[in-house]
C-alpha positions as a printed Julia matrix, in Angstrom:
132×3 Matrix{Float64}:
   0.0    0.0    0.0
   1.37   3.42  -0.9
   1.46   6.48   1.36
  -1.78   8.47   1.35
  -1.73  12.26   1.87
  -4.75  14.14   3.24
  -4.48  17.94   3.19
  -6.96  19.56   5.55
  -8.72  22.89   5.32
 -10.8   24.69   7.97
 -14.25  23.15   8.3
 -17.28  25.42   7.94
 -19.36  23.02  10.04
 -16.86  23.14  12.88
 -16.74  26.95  12.76
 -20.54  27.18  12.95
 -20.79  24.69  15.84
 -18.03  26.42  17.81
 -19.54  29.85  17.17
 -22.96  28.63  18.32
 -21.47  27.28  21.56
 -19.69  30.57  22.21
 -22.85  32.6   21.54
 -24.94  30.28  23.7
 -22.44  30.66  26.54
 -22.57  34.44  26.18
 -26.38  34.4   26.19
 -26.46  32.28  29.35
 -23.92  34.55  31.06
 -25.91  37.65  30.06
 -29.16  36.29  31.49
 -27.76  35.33  34.89
 -29.51  37.13  37.7
 -26.41  38.6   39.32
 -25.28  42.17  39.64
 -23.84  44.08  36.7
 -20.35  44.31  38.21
 -20.16  40.51  38.08
 -21.97  39.99  34.75
 -19.82  42.41  32.74
 -16.43  40.81  33.59
 -17.97  37.38  33.02
 -19.1   38.41  29.53
 -15.68  39.88  28.74
 -13.88  36.8   30.03
 -16.2   34.49  28.09
 -15.65  36.52  24.9
 -11.87  36.33  25.21
 -12.02  32.61  25.95
 -14.24  32.11  22.9
 -11.74  33.93  20.69
  -8.92  31.82  22.17
 -10.83  28.57  21.49
 -11.77  29.68  18.0
  -8.14  30.41  17.09
  -6.69  27.34  18.82
  -9.14  24.64  17.77
  -9.96  25.82  14.28
  -7.01  24.34  12.43
  -4.49  22.48  14.61
  -3.65  19.74  12.08
  -2.75  20.87   8.57
  -2.31  17.47   6.94
  -2.28  13.73   7.62
  -0.2   11.14   5.82
  -0.82   7.44   6.16
   2.42   5.54   5.76
   2.65   2.17   4.06
   3.68   0.53   7.36
   0.44   1.66   9.06
   1.86   4.68  10.88
   0.77   8.27  10.44
   2.61  11.55   9.97
   0.79  14.63  11.3
   1.76  18.08  10.06
   0.71  20.72  12.61
   1.52  24.37  13.23
   4.38  23.2   15.47
   5.94  20.72  13.04
   5.68  17.13  11.82
   5.12  14.21  14.15
   5.2   10.48  13.66
   2.07   9.08  15.29
   0.04   5.96  15.85
  -3.74   5.95  15.5
  -5.38   4.83  18.75
  -8.28   2.42  19.03
 -10.52   4.95  20.79
 -10.91   7.0   17.6
 -14.45   7.52  16.32
 -15.24   7.57  12.61
 -18.72   8.31  11.24
 -20.01   9.76   7.99
 -20.69  13.1    9.76
 -17.58  13.58  11.92
 -14.35  11.79  12.77
 -12.56  12.17  16.08
  -9.1   10.73  15.55
  -6.91  10.12  18.57
  -3.18   9.86  17.9
  -0.32   8.81  20.18
   2.69  10.89  19.18
   6.24   9.57  19.31
   6.93  11.7   22.42
   4.04   9.91  24.26
   1.71  12.92  24.0
  -1.81  12.54  22.61
  -3.28  14.66  19.86
  -6.94  14.61  18.91
  -8.04  15.73  15.44
 -11.71  16.51  14.82
 -12.48  16.18  11.12
 -15.69  16.97   9.29
 -16.3   15.9    5.67
 -15.84  19.48   4.46
 -12.31  19.5    5.94
 -11.14  17.49   2.93
 -11.85  17.38  -0.75
 -15.16  15.64  -1.6
 -13.55  12.25  -2.2
 -10.88  12.8    0.43
 -13.1   12.09   3.41
 -14.2    8.74   1.96
 -10.57   7.83   1.21
  -9.64   8.76   4.79
 -12.38   6.51   6.21
 -11.14   3.63   4.04
  -7.52   4.27   5.1
  -8.57   4.2    8.77
 -10.6    1.01   8.36
  -7.6   -0.7    6.78
  -5.72   0.16   9.97
């Protein structure tokens, strides 16, 4: 089996879901029945945390490469890592949550939606994972 390369792009579905969670959190914080001096810092803190999450979680993995020996190479913002796909990964037709054990014993989780890859790319990724 040859090496398979999967180049990822930011998912619109993931952006919408994350934005909805942030807005829902802000709405809940705004409707709390506490004084204004406590509500205002809570809204500001929640907004900054939402921006942090949006920037951090939006695109942590840039590409995946399945090696012919069954290993994976992950290209992230921080560099390339040799990794092993863990058995607790979840793959469905709507979303894939891939758990990787990096060579330095750290874990990295990649959340992939079908629009993160080219139209045929998501199906090829599912097949590559099932052959694992």
